Steps between C-alpha positions, in 0.01 A plus 500: 500500500878410492429173690229405251740547207775297678253226555396502128859475396616254764250226429589445130862521576477232768291289269756524236789403722307219668423350161860478428577340839223242487584411149854430584392299802240301301751417227716312750206356700404130472186336642272216404258761359759659280711809508244774475168358609564552881587859425186560289285341774666707773468821299141422432429446876686821584309699235162371626587584853620846415185579299286373786689707748468804268123476518517541877799734511328734762443208740849356443664847578289540809604161621865558434489837681342344801764223520 
């Protein structure tokens, strides 16, 4: 139970800190698509990948354990 509560607390804290980091990076970033569009696209791809992996979490864990 203690590991579950740590996971529930760690995820929002990491998200909060990463938002600050990526915001600071994107403010100083320049590309032909703008400052924030590459980060929005990258975040969308990462979110879609995470949600897809979450659907098959048992298979992913079995694969990682075998490797």
